[in-house]
N, C-alpha and C positions, 0 to 999 in steps of 0.2 A: 206663318201668323195668321191668326184666326181674323175674323170678322172686327168682331170687339175690338182687337190692339189695333186692324187697321182703321177702323173709328177714330183711335185715340190718338194717332197718325195723323192724320186727316187732320183732325181739331187742332192739333199742336202748329203743325203748318199755317191753320187758317189765322192762329193767333198772332202766332210770330209777323206774319205780314199784313195783318192789321195794324199793329203795334209800332212797322217796320224794325223789326226786330230782324239781323239777319239770320241766318238759317247756319250755324257752323256745320261743320261733320263732327266735331265734339259735342254740342248744345244737342245734334239731336242724336246722335248716342245716347246721351243720358240720358234723354227723354224716354227714348225706345226700351232702355235697359228698366229704366224705373216702371214703363210700361207694361212692362213684360214678368216683371215680378207681384208675390203677393208679402212677401219679404218684409219689407217697411226697412230698405236698409239705412245706415248712417254715410254721412258725407263721406268718412272715412272707406265704408267700403264700396262705396259709389267711384270712391279715387282709386282704389285697387283694381277692380274690373275696368275702367276704362284705360290703367296703363298698358295693359295687356293690347288694347287696340289702338290705343297712343301712345307708347313708350316715353315722346318729353313732355308730355303734359302734365300742368304742376295742380296741385291739390287747389290752388289758389282758380283756378281756370275753374277745377270742378266746383268749387264753392260757388263763386259771382255766379257762374249759370243756375245752379238751386235755386239763389236768391232770386235769379230774374225770372224763374218758372214759377216762384211761389209765388212773387209783386203780379204774374199776370193769370194765376189761380188754375194753371197748368198743373201743378204739385202743391199738396199740403205737405204742412212741416209738423210734425209731431213733437212735442216738449215730453222728454223723458225724465225720470226723477233725477238722474243723476248728470243733465246737464248736456246731455248727447242727443242733439237732432235727429229724428228720423223721416225718411221722406216716402210719401204715397203720392203715385197718378193716377191712383181712383179715385173718380172726383162726383162717382156715384155719393148721395146721403148713405152716409154709414157713421160706424161710432168704432171703437177697439177697445180690446180687452189687452193691457198690456200687463206682462209677468214681470213681476220684479224681479224675481226670484231666476229665471232663464233669458231675459228680455227679450222674450218673444213677443210678437203684436199680432193679434187676430182680429179680421173685419168682423163686424156684428151690423147687421143692415137694420135700417129703421124698422122695418116689419117686425123684426122679432123681440124687441122692445115697447114696440108702440108707441104713439105719443107725446112726446114731452111738453108738457107745457111750456109759456114763453112767459116769464117771470114777469110780474108787474111792473118792477124799472126799466126793464127794456124796452119795453112798448112804445117808448117816448124816441125811439132809434128807426132807423131802417135794418131791419135785421136782414143781415146777409147769410148764417148759417149757424147751426146749432153742432157743436162735435163734442161727444162725451166718452171720457176714458177710464174705465172701469179699472182701479190697479188693483191686481192680484197676486196671490203667493201661492206654491203648492202648496197643498195641504200635507202636514205630517204624519 
């Protein structure tokens, strides 16, 4: 486990404690898995990995934990065109390139695309973040 991964786990534990959310073995493993991958897995893919560690875990348990982690802003949910959400524990400011042909999701960091201007309509609100998705297809 590298330093950045350890820091994510520590942050996860801190946020759970602050919100009086029990740190169950399942919740911890779901977060550890997400924090260790750049693959942006779906809930179903996460469930398949968790089944190997917790044979009796239900899809519902995985999904409820993902929703809790999202509410606590420990993971991001990426909406896909096929309505199958993908999850990301990388909380650094970044955007995504989403390949509509392969389903692959790549991280694009803010410095790669420069500053994004805030629309005038958003200035009447408290901005919580900016997320840009580039939907692409393989070149033929």
